[in-house]
Every structure is written in C-alpha cells, then in structure tokens.
C-alpha positions, 0 to 999 in steps of 0.5 A: 500500500501507499499511505496518505489521504488525497495524495498525488500518487504514482504506481506501476506494476513492477513487471513493467518498469517505466510504464508511466509516461514521463513528463506528460499524461497522454503521449502519442504512443504510451510505453508498452503500447498501452492506452491512456485513459483519465478517470475524473472525480470532479469537474475540470474547473473545480478549485485545485484542492477539490480537483480529483482525477487519475490517469490509467495506462491500460492494456485495453480501454474501458470503452471496449464493451458491448451495450449496457442492458437493464438487469434485475436490481434485487433489493437495491433501490432508490425508490424512497416512496415504496411504503409510508414514512415511519418516524418511530425508533427502529432497530434491526436484529442482525441481518441474515446471511444466506447459507452457501449450501442453499444459495450462492450469493456474491457481493452485488447480488447481496446488496440490500437497501435499508434507507436513504433519501435524495436523488442520484439524477440530481447528484444530491442524496444518500443510500444506506445498504447492507451486503450479505454474501457467501461467494466471490464475484467470478468474472464480473465487476461492479461500477457505481456511476451514482456515487461513492461507497463507504464499506464497513465490513462486520463479518468476514474479510473482503479482498477488493480488486480495483483498477488501481490494485488490490485491498484486503479489508477486515472488520474494524477497517473501512474502505471507500470506493469512489464514483466510477471505479470498477471493483470486484469482491472476493469473500472467504465464507459468510460475509456481512457489512454496511455501506454508506453511499453518497451521491453528490460529494466525496468523503474528506477528513473533517476540519479540526478547528481548535483541536489543532493540526493532529487528531481524529483520523490522521491522513498518513493512516489511510492506505491506497493500493499499488498497481497490479494488472491481469492481461486475461481474455475471458472467452465466455464473457466478463460482465461489468455491472453498472449502477446508474440512476438507481438501477442496475445495467450489465454489459459484456466484454471479453477481457478483464477490466483490471488491466491497468499496468500503471496509474497516477493521480489523486482520485483513488480507492482507499482503506483505513483501520479504525483502531488508528483513530485518535480519540478526543474526549471530555476530561472535566464534566459533561459531554463533547458532542459526538462530532468529535468522533467523525472519521470522514465527512461528505460536506453539503453546500451549507457550511458545517452541515454534512450530507453524511458523516461517518462517526465511530465510538471506539474504546476510550477512557471515561473520566468526566466528573458530576456527569451522566456519562452515557449518551444523553437523551436527544432529539436531532435535526439530523438522521442517525443510523447506527451499526455495531461491528463487535461488542456491546454498545454502551447505551443499549447493552441488550438488543443492539447486536453486531450485524444489526442496526438502528435508525433514529430519524429526524427529531425522533427522541432517543437515548439510553434505555431504562437499565442504563439510566438507572445504573449510571445515575448512581454509579461511582464516577471513577476513571473507567474504560468505555466500550472496551472490546466494542466498535460501534459506528454511526452514519449521520445525515442532514437528509430525512431518510425513508426506510425501504419496504425491504427494511421494514418488511421483507427482511423480517429483522425489524425488532418491533419491541424496540420501544419497550426498552424505554417503557420502564423509565420512571419519574424521579421528580421530587417537588420537595427537593432542596440543595444540600449544603455540600453543593 
C-alpha cells in the first residue's frame, strides 16, 4: 500500500518498469503500447484542492464493451416512496446471511437497501445498504456511476480488486470506493457489512478547528493500493455491472477490466483501520458532542452541515466528573443510523447486536434505555474504560431518510419491541427537593 489521504500518487506494476509516461499524461504512443485513459472525480474547473482525477495506462480501454442492458436490481433501490414514512425508533436484529449450501450469493447480488433519501439524477442524496454474501464475484465487476461507497465490513474479510490494485479489508477497517471505479469482491465464507453511499460529494477528513493540526483520523493512516494488472481474455464473457440512476445495467466484454499496468493521480480507492483513530474526549464534566468522533465527512453546500458523516465510538477512557456519562437523551435535526461491528454498545447493552442496526430519524427522541439510566445515575464516577472490546459506528445525515419496504418488511429483522426498552423509565421528580449544603 501507499499511505496518505488525497495524495498525488504514482504506481506501476513492477513487471513493467517505466510504464508511466514521463513528463506528460497522454503521449502519442504510451510505453508498452498501452492506452491512456483519465478517470475524473470532479469537474475540470473545480478549485485545485477539490480537483480529483487519475490517469490509467491500460492494456485495453474501458470503452471496449458491448451495450449496457437493464438487469434485475434485487433489493437495491432508490425508490424512497415504496411504503409510508415511519418516524418511530427502529432497530434491526442482525441481518441474515444466506447459507452457501442453499444459495450462492456474491457481493452485488447481496446488496440490500435499508434507507436513504435524495436523488442520484440530481447528484444530491444518500443510500444506506447492507451486503450479505457467501461467494466471490467470478468474472464480473461492479461500477457505481451514482456515487461513492463507504464499506464497513462486520463479518468476514473482503479482498477488493480495483483498477488501481488490490485491498484486503477486515472488520474494524473501512474502505471507500469512489464514483466510477470498477471493483470486484472476493469473500472467504459468510460475509456481512454496511455501506454508506453518497451521491453528490466525496468523503474528506473533517476540519479540526481548535483541536489543532493532529487528531481524529490522521491522513498518513489511510492506505491506497499499488498497481497490479491481469492481461486475461475471458472467452465466455466478463460482465461489468453498472449502477446508474438507481438501477442496475450489465454489459459484456471479453477481457478483464483490471488491466491497468500503471496509474497516477489523486482520485483513488482507499482503506483505513479504525483502531488508528485518535480519540478526543471530555476530561472535566459533561459531554463533547459526538462530532468529535467523525472519521470522514461528505460536506453539503451549507457550511458545517454534512450530507453524511461517518462517526465511530471506539474504546476510550471515561473520566468526566458530576456527569451522566452515557449518551444523553436527544432529539436531532439530523438522521442517525447506527451499526455495531463487535461488542456491546454502551447505551443499549441488550438488543443492539453486531450485524444489526438502528435508525433514529429526524427529531425522533432517543437515548439510553431504562437499565442504563438507572445504573449510571448512581454509579461511582471513577476513571473507567468505555466500550472496551466494542466498535460501534454511526452514519449521520442532514437528509430525512425513508426506510425501504425491504427494511421494514421483507427482511423480517425489524425488532418491533424496540420501544419497550424505554417503557420502564420512571419519574424521579421530587417537588420537595432542596440543595444540600455540600453543593
């Protein structure tokens, strides 16, 4: 791997030294008889800090394919009006992974949309998906013309082959495959994870403000693959699946798309190990807002308002005095989708399980369950490790997200008793309370 977030990288497969042209992008004749092809991730005239593009030097250009034709979308959708809106607190039990003995399902066939909002045509919106699969993609790849995929493996490592090279991504790591990048996924057993799709912007590191120059996710910890190519003919046909305007299309070609011998640029796939996140936390009293746990953000055009934030809740120390330490009760102008990679989430140790999820929609109240409140209202406030052995995360969005029919009904994983975790909350109000002299 090469390290750094958004760097200008150059890479060539060591089998073909000198494959990168010197001093120009598009020579009349490329080294080794390769084709030059640019992949643009931004408008040509974007300001330099936002300008994203990479140049490929490949055996055959990606334009050499038969026409795209529609294919079934399965449970992947951008139809946010399938069912009536539901403002309730929603929680899902771990999503079911199909058994390979019953049906072989690869990454694309195993995509299921849980919720989302907006519109890929206008390049403004998000989708949240689960992937549950048990077999590798064979002679087929995926290409998302609608936006970026932030992939969060929960069970099983995935080997992602891209036009830029290969990445092995394990649970507690994430990867981002940006718009237009072709990739194929190999799995090694029953595999499950979460995907945040953003239509209108690319992910970037959040601004640090008063935190200073260092902290949260450090740029040097992001890893980008190195060039690797295969010069492989596929007589039976190689399938390129294209997600376009929320629908799936497929085309055939007779060669592998992973035929890039060398490349350079700053528009790349990348991965990140969540264990490298430098946690910032309160060391006196009360809570800092959970925005201090932001790993990546996709900004909207409104300052300080994100299309989507990717936030994690990693192991850390809790030391705040005179403070109810778990998350507070909350109503939010943002939508909060939470997932659990491993362990037990601190505010709901029962019911919220790895491979499951919850959605607290815009202005829907949420917070610690009754047991958590009672226990932590009387707990001795000594320094303690919080979330040890746990990794929870949140996709937070300024969009009011709609849940799909699959999410509410078809998957049959919705926990209809979720609301009951707050039912035992009781009034502690005492109108005769007086402040003690010690206070």
